[in-house]
N, C-alpha and C positions, 0 to 999 in steps of 0.2 A: 469733367473727365480727368483733367490735369490733377485736381485736388485728390480724387479717389486713387489715382495711380501713385501720387506722392505719399498718401497715407499708407498705401499698401507697402511701399518701399520702407517706410519708417517702421511699420509693424514687423516686416521681415528682418530688419536690422536689429530691433529689440529682441526678437526671437533668437537670432544667432548669438547675440551677446549673452542672453540668459542661459541658453542650452549649452553653448560651447564654452563661454567664458566663465560661467559660474563654477563648474567643477574645478577648474584651475585655481580660481580665487578661493574656493572653499578648502582646497588642500593646504592652504597656509594657516587655517584656523586651528586653534587649540581645542582640546576636549572640554566639554561643558559650556561652550560659548552659547549654544542655542537652547540649553536646558539648565536646570539647577545643578550646581556643583555637587560632587559626592558629599554625602552627609558625614560629619566627623565629630558628632557629639551624641550623647546618650538619648537626650530628649528629641533630637532631630528626626528620628525615625517616625515618631508619632505625628510630627508636623507634616512630614512627607506623605504619610498615609492619608491624612485629611486632605492634603492638596490633590493627590491623585484621585481620591474619591470625588472631589468637587469637579475636577476636569472630566472624569468619565461620566458623571451625572449630567453635567451641562452638555457634553457631546451627544449623549443619547437623546436628551430632550431636544436639542437642536435638530438632529436627524429626524426624529419623529414628527416634530412640528412642520418641518419643511416637506416631508412626505405627504402629510395631511393637506398642507397648503397647495402643493402641486396637484394633488388628486382633485381637490375642489375646483381649482382653476380649469382643469380639463373637463371634469364631469359637468360643471355648470357654466361652461363657456357659452357665449352668445351663439344662438342657432336661428337660422332663418325660419320663420313661422312658429317659433316657440316664444310665448310671452314670459317675461320675468315675473317671479313671485317674490313676495316680501314676507319675512318671518319675524315675529317679535322675539324669537329665541325660546330657550327652554331653561326655566329657573333652576330645575334640578341639575342639569348639566353645568350651568354656570356656578352653582354652589360647589359641585364636585371639583371643577378645575380651578376654583379659588381656594378650596380647603386643602387640596393636596400640596400645592406650592407653599402655602402658609405653614403646613405641618413640617415640610422639609426644611424650610428656613428656620423655624423654631428649633428643630432638632439639631441643625448645624450650629446654631447659636449656642445652645446648651452644651453640646459636646466641645466646641472650640473654646468656650469660656472655661469649662472644667480643665481642658488640656492646658490652656494659658496659665491657669493657676498652678497646675501640677508641674509644669515644666519650669516656670520662672519664679513663682511666688511662694511655694511651700518652703518650709524651713529645710536648709541643707543638712546633711549628716553632721554629727559631732566631729570636731577636729578639722573642719573645712578651712583651708587657708583663705584669708581675705586680702585682697589687693585693692589699693586705692587707684582710681583712674580719673584723671582730670582732663577734660576736653577744652581746647581753647583755639582761637583763630591763629594758625591752622595746623593743629597737631594734637597728639595725645601724650600724656606723661603717666608713668606708672610708679607706684610706691609700694614696696614690700615690707612686711614686718621684720623687725630685727631678731635677735637671739631669743627673745621672749616668745616669739611666734604670734604676737598680737600687735595690731596697728595701734598707734597712739590716737588720742582724741583729736578730732578736727571740727571745724566750724566754718560754714560757708561764708560767714561774715569776715573771716580772716583771709579769704582767698585774695591773692594779689600776684603780681609778677615776681615778687620776691618770695612769697609764701604760696607756692604753686598748689599745694594740697590743703591749705587752710589749717595747718597743724597748730595745735594748742601748745605754745612754748612752755607752759607750766606742767605739762605731762611728761614725765621721764621717758615713757615709751616712745614718744615722738622723736627723741634724740637717737634712738636705736634704728629707726626705719631708714631704708635706703631707697634711692630712686633708680629707675631704669628707663631707657628709651625703647627697649624691646619687651614685649609682653611674653615672658617666659613662663611655661607651666608644665607640670608633669602629666603624662598620659594616664588616663583612667583614674584620675583623682579629682574630687570636686573642688571647685574654685569659686569663691564669692567675690563680687565686685562692689566696691564703694564708689559710686559714680557721681561726679560733680562737673559743672561747667563754669568757666571763669567769666564768660562774656555773653554769648548768645546760645540759642538752642542748637545742640549738635546731636547727631545720631550715633549711638554705639551699635555698630552693625557688623556681624561676622557671618557671611553667607554660609560657609561650611558648617557652622554650629547652629544655624537657623535661629540666631539670637539677634533681637533688635530692641533697643530701648532708647528713648530720648533722654539726653542729659540737659536738664533745665536749670538755668541760672537761679541761685537762691535756694536750691533744694539739694539734699543729699539722698540719692536713691540707693538703697542697700538690699533690695530684694532679688537682684539678678544673680543667678548662679548657674553653673553648667559643669558637665563632665566631658572633657575631650577624649575621644576614643581612637584617634589615629595620629601617629607621629608624623610631623611634617611642618612646613612653613605656610602660614596663612596671612591674610591681610585683615586688619581692623579698619573699617572705613566709616567715614561720616556720611550718613544718608539724608541729612537735612541741608538744604541750601543755606549756607551760613556766611557767605561773603565771597569776595573775588578769588580767594585761594581755596575754595571748597573742593574744586576738582582734584586737588593734590593732597587733601587731608586724609592721611592714612597712617597706620603704624604696623610694624612687623610683629607677627605672632609666631613663636617657636614652641611647638609641642614636642617634648623630648621624653626620654625614659626617666624613671625615678632616679636612677643612679647619676645620669647626666645632670638632672636638675639639682640634686643634692650637691654635686661638685660645683656647679655654677653658684648656688646659694651660699656655700661656704666661702667661695672666692669673694663674693660681694660683701659678706660680713667682715672678712679679713681686711678688705680694702676700705670699708667704712670705718673700722676701728683704727686704722693707721692714718686716715685722712685727718687734716686739721679741722677743727669745728667751724661750721659756717651756717649762716641762717638760710642760705639757699644753695644746697649742694649741687655741684655740677652733674648734669645728666650723663649717663653712660649706659653701655649695654649691660 
């Protein structure tokens, strides 16, 4: 009796905290916390459409299966004076409910694989700017092409603390490139990433762009490209558990107008031209 009364008080307390305390607690939350953030890239809409379709499909299947399950529990519940019967099943029905999920899964696989190629792996438009991105414990560095508009050659074998991007010193274009600690990009313009990792596997993850790609040591990944569609500030985050500082491994992304980006780009070129030569330029915005 004592235990049941105590359990009832605990349940009442939990109910009060959830019903009364939750709204006050939820008022402090920011938008997008409980769902995907607003999409801010051109290919992100396709990914969202597929995600919503899978959610709705699984929701409908869950409801239907639970309804059937409850119906059979009630209809064939134990009754006094009624003997239980045993059925070996129906091969035709089993074939149908095996074939339908299989067809759905194969369809989702085919469509998602096509979309994965279309969004991330097909060749970007001509004139797409390429930016080198190096991930390391625990941060990201960015390198932009110089006045030529082309990044210099790089090699993962040359990656080091002094040569962050593995630049080939024999390539004149490498001397024109400049570094940035902020990932600056113009809105509605395609941008391609040359992705490296200096130490362990890191994740190149931008939630608003619906972009994710592992950065693997010893490899240069050059097939990731995207088109940002909304001006604003975003975070580039590492989505792979890469060490003790993983929780704080991120970088700032600034999507700006073409005019603002051109101004920033010219300032960086001017600053790079006036700076003394160095094998490891200081990082700046």
